[in-house]
N, C-alpha and C positions, 0 to 999 in steps of 0.2 A: 727818362724817356729814350732810349739809344738813338730812336730814328729823328728825334726832333733836332740831334746835336750833330747828325751825320756829316753834314758840310755847311757850314756859314756862306762859303764861297758860291756854293751852286746856288744857294737861296737867291743871294745878290743875283746871280748871274741870269737866273729864271726872272725874276724882277725886271730886269734891265731890258731883257728882249722881249717881253711881253708889254712892257711900256709903264707898268704899276711901280709907284714911287717905292724905292729899297733904302732910303736913307735910315741909317742906326738909329732905332728908336722911334721912328716915323710913324705914319698910320697909311694904310692902305688908299692909294689915291683914287677916285673914281667920279667920274661927271656922269651923272644920272641921264643927262638930255642927249648922252653920245651913246648908240649902240656899240659901236666899236671901244669906247672906254669900259663900257660894262662888261664884253667878252674878255678883256685883257683882264680886268679885275678878277671874274668870274674864273678862269683858268688859272691865278694865283691860288685861289683858295682851292679848286678842284686839286691843284698837285698838291697842296697841304692836307686836304683830306685822305689822298692816296696813300699817305706816309703812313696811316694808321693799319693800311690792310698788308697784311703779309700773305695771303692765299696765292699769289703768284709766284712766292719763292719754293725753293726746292724742298721736298719734304712738308709742306704744309697742304692744309686742305684748302681746296678751291671754293670760296663763295662765302667764307666766314670772316668776322673781325675776329680778334682774339678774344676767345672764351669759349662756351660759355662759362660764367663762375662756377668753381672759383678758378678754372684755368686762365679765365681773362676777366675784363670788364663787361662785354658784349653777349647778350643773348642771340639767338640765331635770329630771330626775326628782323635786329637790325641791320644785318649785312642785306637782307631783302630790301628794305628801306633805303638803304645806300644806293645799291644798285637802280631801284626806281629812279632816285635822285640823279643817278648819274643819267639814267636813259631820258630824263627830262633835260639835263644839261645840254646832252648830244642835240637834242629836239629843236631846243631853244638856239644855240651857239653854231651849231654845226662841227662843233670839235669831237673827232672820233678817235681820240688817245684812249680813251678806256672801255671802248666797244668789244673787242675781241675777249679780253678777259670778262666784261659782264655776260656775255653769251654764253662763256665757258661755265662760268660760275651759276647762270640759272639752270643750264643744262645738269650741273652735276647736284646742285641741290634741290632736282626736281622728285629724285629718290623713286629709285626702280622697288618694286615693279609697280605700282600705282600712278608714278609719274602726277601726282598731286599734292607735292611739297609736304609729305608727310615722310620726310627722311627718317629711318629708323634709327640714324644717330642721333636726333633729337627729342625722343619720345618723352625724356625726362620734363623737358620744358616746352611741350607742345600743346598750345593753346589754338582755338580757332583762329583768334586774332594775329597769332603768328603765322599761322598757315597763310591765312588771308593776306598779311602784308606781300608775301611772297606773289600771291595770286593775283592782288593788285598791280606788280609789277610785271608779272607776263601780260596782263590785260593791257597796261599802258604801251608795251612792246608792240604787241598787235597793234593798236590805234595810231600808233605814229610811224609804222612802218620800220621798226627797228630791224637792222639785218638779222633775216633768217638764219637758226641753226641749221647744221646739216641735216639732209631730208632723213637720215637715218636717226637723228635725235628726236626728241620730244619738242613739238611746236608750242608756240606761245598761246595761240588761241586755245589749242587743247589742253594745256597746262590750265589756263584759266578757267575752263570748263569742269576739268576733273576736281580743281579746288571747290566749286559751286556744287558739282554732283557729290563730292564725300561730305560737304557740311550739311546739303539740302537733306540727307541721310540721316543726319544727327539730330534734324528739327524735332524736338519732341514736347508732345503737350500734357503729359502725365504732370509737370510740376508748373505752375504759371501759364497754364494754357498755352504753351508755346515758347517759341525763343531756343538759341543756342546757348548753352554753357560754356564759361571760360574755357576751362580746359578740355583736351579729348578724352586723355586716358583717367579712368576712373581714381587711380591712385593718386593723380596729381593735386597737391595743395590748389585748391579755388576751383574744384569741380563741382560743389554746390552753389557756385556763385554764377548766374546770368547775367553778365555784364554788358553795357551799350557798345563798346567798342566790337565785340566779337558778331555783334549783330548787325550793326551798321556796315562794316566792312564786308559780311554777307550781302547786304542789300546792295552796295555799290559795286560789286562784283556782277550782281545779277542785274541791276540797270544796266551796265555796260555792256554785258553781255547779249540784252534784249535789243539794245542800240547797233551793235555790231552785226549781230546775226540777223535781225528781225524777227525774233522769235519772242511770242506773247508770253509764253511760258514762265520766261525769265523775268518778264515784267510782271507777271501775275505774284511771283515772289518777294520781287522788292515793295510791291504793296503791301501783301500780306506781311512783310518784315517790318514796314515802317508801321502800318496799322497797329501790330502786337507792341511795338516800341512806345508808342504812344498811348496805348491803352493800358500797358502797365507802369505807366506814370515815368518812366524814363524821361519823353518828351514832354513839357509842360506846355501848358495853352500859352504862355509866354515866350515860347521856345529856347527857353533853358534845357539844357541835356546833360541829365543826371547820369552817373556813374554805373548802377547797377543795382542789384539786391540778391537775396539767398532764395535757393528752392525750400529749405525747411519752413520758410515763413511766406510760401506762396508767393515771394517776390513783393511784398508788402512793406517790408522793411529798407523803405529806399535809402540810397547812400546819395546824398545830394550835392557830392563834390563835383564839379565841372572841368574835365579836361580839355584840353583844345581839339586835342585827335578824334574825339567822340563828335564833337560839332563840326570839324573839318570834314571829316571822311561822310556824316550825314547829309552835311551841303551838297557836296560833290554829286554824291549820288542821286539827290532829288533834282538837282540841276539837271542831269542826265536824263532824269525820269521826265522833267519839263520839256527836253529838248525832242524827246521819243515820242510823247502822248501828244493827241490832238483835243479839240474841242473841251468838253466840262473837265475831263482828266486832267489837261493841261493847265487848266484855271485853278483847279485844285492844287497841282504841284507848284504853279507860280507864287501860290497865295505860302507855301510851306517855304520854297526858297528865301523870297523876301523876307520872310519872318525870322527864318535861322541865318540869314545873312546880318541883318539889321540887328538881332541880339548877340552875334557873336563879334560884330564889329565894336560893341556898345560894352561889351564883359572884356574881349582879350586884348582891344587894341587902346587903351587908355592913351590921350594926347596922340594917338597916332600909331605908337609904337605897340610890338606885340610884347605883352608879358604871358608868361605861364601861371596865372592866378594861384591855383592851390598852393605852389611850393616857391614861387618866385616873390619872397615878402620884400617889403620896403628895407627893413633891417638885418635880413638875413635870406641866404638859398638853401631850400631844403630839397630840392629837387635831386632825383637819383640819377644814372647813368641812361635809362630810357627817358626819361623828362626832358633831358637836355638835349635831345633831338626834335621835340615836340613842333617847335616854330616852323621848322622846314615843312612839315606835312601841312601845318595849315595854310602857308604862301603857295605852295603847290596845289592847293584842294583850291584858294580863291581864285587862281589864275586859271585853273580848268573850268570852273564855275562860269568866269566872266567869258569863256571862250564859247560854251555852249548854251548859256543863256544871257544873251548880250544886254537885256533890259538891267543886268546887274553891272555892266562895264565900268562906267564913269566912277560909280562909288567904288568899287574895288579897285581900279587902278588909283585912285588917289589915298586908300589905307597901303598898298603895295610900295608906294613909292615912299612914303612917310616913313613907314617901318624898314624898308629896305635903307633907308638914310642911316635911321638909327643903328641897322646891323653893320653897316658899312663903318660908322664911326669907333664900332668896338672891335675892328680890325687892326693889326698890326700890318707893316710893309711887305713881311714875306707871307702874308696870307693866313696868319694864325688870328683867330676870332675870339672872340668871349661869348659868355651867355647872356648877359644882361645889356640889352641894346638901347638901355633908356639912360644912360650914365655918360654918354659921349666920349667914351674911352674904354681901352682895353680893360678888361676887369680882372685878369690873370686866374681865370677859373677853368683849372687843368684838372682838379681831384675826381670830376664825375664825367669820365668818357669823353674827351674832348672831340672824338670823332663827330658827336652829336653836333657840337657848336659849329664845326666846319659844314656838315650837312644842311644845317639850318641857313648858314650864311651864304652857301653856295644857291641853295633854293632861292632865296630872296634875290638874289643877283639874277638868278636865270629867267625866274618869272617875270622879270620887269621887260624881258624881250617877249612875250605873248604875242606880240604883232607879227611876230614870225613863223607861227603853228597856223597852218591850214586847218586846226580842228581836228579832233577824232575821227580817224576813219571808219569805216564800214566795208564788209564783204562786198557792199554793191558800189563802194566810193574809191575804191584803190586798195583797199585794205589785202595784204598777201598771205597773211598767216594761216595756216591749215588747221581745220578744227575738228573735232569728235565730241559730237554731242553725248556720245557714252562714255567718255574717258574718265577713269576714275573707278570704273564700275567693279573692279575686281576687289574693290575694298567694302563691298557692301553687297546686299541681295535686293534692297528695295528697288523701286523704281525711279530714277534720279529725275525724271522729267514729267511726274504726274502733276497733273491740274489742280487747283486750289478748289476744296470741295466747299458747299454751303455750312458743313460742319465746322472746317477750318475757322470761316468767318465767326460763326457762332461762339466758337471758342475766345476769339479776341474781344469780342463784346461781352462775356461774361467778365474776364479777366477785368475789363475797364471798370464795369460796376464793382468788383471787389475792390480795386486797388481805390476808386475814389471814396470809398467809405474810411479807409484806414490813411489814405493821403496827408491830412493836416497832421496827425500825430508823427508819422513816420520822417516828415521834415525835420524833426528835433533829433534824430538820430544822426551820428556820423560816427564812422568806423574812427577806432583809435588811431589806426596806421593809413599810411597812403598806399592806394593800390597801384600797382604796377600797371602798366597796358602788357606788358610780356606775357 
């Protein structure tokens, strides 16, 4: 890895300037009770993460990490997640080092002419979840008043709305009585799979658009998506969140593997809906948030430290490049949940702190961080996309500063991003903002009955390989 060996002296100088330990072979030194110490350590880890990005170099493509395979390790969506991590880093720490390239990258990857993160260069790997991760990054930029692009460029709120609109137009009831497919082009492997991540990302964006714009139609879509996801059996009565099922089997052959982004993105979306709603609906969402949070912490934080359970085993790691970045999404979602659902705050702060302590113990003094956070040392895991490890450690450190957040803004509380409710409409002919009908709700009820009848048997099934989120 040529960029990791570029200049040991520069790395030592960086550590010295920021106040982090730079002793040869030493660990990253952080006082988790000091905001200044956390910020210094986060700055070191962020600089290490940035070494994997080359889109700011002459002749390179803005907005992507090296890839997608076989050209490099990283699929298109992971850069979208990285820039979301960097926006959070700026929001929590105030460090604007990476802002200009983040703005440039989001605009470049928005993808003309729809400006809905459906860039024609990435059709071969375009999933609804891939598009949705970029959409969530644009939504975050709007919520935290990240510096806006030039007026002639696509704006963050409109980008999130375009993502929502194009995905709402893809919602189909022919198979499984609703839901989004994993992949967008029918020629892509996985098109016949309706997975949880595609649907909860859609829910997440819808909920945040409802809150930001005070438009109940978005909230109806978030409600509809939760009801469908629960009705088809992807969310259990114990708040386990399963991965998905196949359309030829009418989504009854459940894959019960539990990946952390499914739970994390769903929890955040549910917390936004709790914050947005009132009365009986808020009570329903509060129950969902509490159930999801309790089960998420119980399952993914044994001994208080994040573990990616399906692939991070006690005796070996089977996680691929995508999965090496998952821990960061969980930390970011938990912090965002604590902000908009204050009744969760104490429990979340406790687990964020204990898990971040484990993350820090996996990092070397130069900001190189490992994947296993429960070993008390750097694990040397560099074979599967080290940028993912860096994103996760940066997210863990940044989100400990959640007290620095004023909470996600709306267009009535200071949000400045310009929207367009019909954004992305050139990609489809359907009305993107149609209201939910009684027939839609009936379809969700029917699929619930079908799933209950086959649920016990389907739990015994497990796919032979691990499914990627990308």
